[in-house]
C-alpha positions as CSV (number, residue, x, y, z in Angstrom):
1,X,47.9,9.8,75.2
2,X,49.8,10.8,78.7
3,X,52.7,8.4,78.6
4,X,56.2,10.4,77.2
5,X,56.8,9.2,74.5
6,X,60.4,7.7,74.2
7,X,61.1,8.6,71.0
8,X,60.7,11.7,69.1
9,X,61.3,11.1,65.1
10,X,61.7,14.3,63.9
11,X,63.0,17.6,65.9
12,X,64.5,21.1,65.7
13,X,65.6,23.6,67.9
14,X,65.2,27.9,67.4
15,X,66.0,30.9,68.7
16,X,63.0,33.0,70.3
17,X,62.6,35.0,67.5
18,X,59.5,35.5,65.5
19,X,61.6,35.2,62.3
20,X,62.4,31.7,63.1
21,X,58.7,30.6,62.5
22,X,59.0,30.2,59.0
23,X,61.8,27.7,59.7
24,X,59.4,26.1,62.3
25,X,56.7,26.0,59.4
26,X,59.5,24.7,56.5
27,X,60.1,21.8,59.5
28,X,56.6,21.0,60.0
29,X,55.5,21.0,56.3
30,X,58.7,18.5,55.2
31,X,58.2,16.8,58.5
32,X,54.3,16.0,57.6
33,X,55.4,15.3,54.0
34,X,57.2,12.7,54.7
35,X,54.8,10.9,56.7
36,X,52.3,11.7,53.5
37,X,49.6,13.6,55.6
38,X,46.9,15.2,53.3
39,X,47.4,19.0,52.5
40,X,44.8,20.1,54.1
41,X,45.2,18.6,57.4
42,X,49.1,18.9,57.3
43,X,47.8,23.1,56.8
44,X,45.9,23.2,59.9
45,X,48.0,21.4,62.1
46,X,51.3,23.8,60.7
47,X,48.5,26.5,61.8
48,X,48.0,25.2,65.4
49,X,52.0,24.9,66.3
50,X,52.8,27.8,64.6
51,X,50.6,29.5,66.8
52,X,51.8,27.7,69.9
53,X,55.0,28.4,69.2
54,X,54.9,32.0,68.0
55,X,53.3,32.2,71.7
56,X,55.5,30.8,73.2
57,X,58.6,32.8,72.3
58,X,56.6,35.9,72.6
59,X,55.1,35.3,75.9
60,X,56.7,32.8,77.5
61,X,60.2,33.8,76.3
62,X,59.8,37.8,75.4
63,X,61.6,37.2,72.2
64,X,65.2,36.8,73.8
65,X,67.6,35.5,71.2
66,X,69.5,34.1,74.1
67,X,66.3,31.2,74.6
68,X,65.9,28.5,71.9
69,X,62.5,26.4,71.8
70,X,62.4,22.8,70.6
71,X,59.3,21.7,68.5
72,X,58.7,17.7,67.9
73,X,57.6,15.2,65.3
74,X,56.4,11.5,66.1
75,X,53.7,9.7,64.4
76,X,51.7,7.2,66.6
77,X,49.1,4.5,66.0
78,X,46.7,6.7,67.1
79,X,48.1,10.2,65.2
80,X,50.5,12.7,65.4
81,X,51.9,14.3,68.6
82,X,53.8,17.7,68.5
83,X,56.0,18.9,71.5
84,X,57.1,22.0,72.1
85,X,60.1,22.7,74.8
86,X,61.5,26.1,76.5
87,X,62.8,26.6,80.0
88,X,60.7,30.5,79.3
89,X,58.0,31.1,82.3
90,X,54.7,28.6,81.6
91,X,52.0,29.8,79.5
92,X,49.3,28.1,80.5
93,X,46.7,28.1,77.5
94,X,43.6,26.8,80.2
95,X,43.4,30.0,81.4
96,X,42.6,31.8,77.9
97,X,38.9,32.0,77.3
98,X,37.4,31.5,73.9
99,X,36.9,35.4,72.7
100,X,33.5,36.6,71.5
101,X,34.1,37.0,67.7
102,X,31.4,39.2,67.7
103,X,32.6,41.5,70.1
104,X,36.3,41.7,68.5
105,X,34.4,42.4,65.3
106,X,32.2,45.3,66.9
107,X,35.5,46.5,68.1
108,X,38.1,45.4,64.9
109,X,40.2,44.1,67.0
110,X,42.8,42.3,65.7
111,X,44.9,39.3,67.3
112,X,43.2,36.8,70.1
113,X,41.9,33.9,67.9
114,X,45.0,31.8,68.0
115,X,44.2,29.8,71.0
116,X,40.5,29.3,69.9
117,X,41.5,28.1,66.2
118,X,44.9,25.8,68.2
119,X,41.9,23.8,70.6
120,X,39.3,23.1,67.5
121,X,42.2,21.9,65.6
122,X,44.2,19.6,67.4
123,X,42.1,16.9,69.7
124,X,44.1,17.2,73.2
125,X,46.3,20.2,74.2
126,X,48.7,19.4,77.5
127,X,50.8,21.6,79.4
128,X,53.6,20.1,81.5
129,X,56.5,21.5,83.9
130,X,59.6,18.8,83.8
131,X,62.1,20.2,85.7
132,X,63.0,23.9,84.0
133,X,61.3,23.3,81.1
134,X,57.8,23.5,80.0
135,X,56.0,20.9,77.0
136,X,53.0,21.7,75.4
137,X,52.6,19.0,73.6
138,X,49.4,18.8,71.0
139,X,47.9,15.7,69.6
140,X,45.9,15.4,66.3
141,X,43.6,12.3,64.7
142,X,44.3,11.9,61.6
143,X,42.0,10.0,59.3
144,X,43.3,7.8,56.7
145,X,42.2,8.7,53.4
């Protein structure tokens, strides 16, 4: 999965505002429906990509509406590849450990579960810096029914 895909089948660019996450979800929904991805797997993949997009908008770009992220989706013989690229500061997901859920419940703390969900939903997550862009590549194998 490390080689660069030459052609991403579908792509969308949005400004770095969490208001645009609904546009990202709608784009992903339509694209994955076009690929005939089963509903349960489609919903999980959308959740994972949405979480990464939110993190990139908030943490890498500080919700700067003058900046954009690009979201691309491709189907491959092995599964689906999602790429999220931006020009903000890289957000290294590998530096964040999964939270202690029992401790979070005890402290009544909200948030912090997103990356854990992404790691459990997707089969691989890669981070690559390419000149002035950061590219987050998520891969998901989809079983054929």
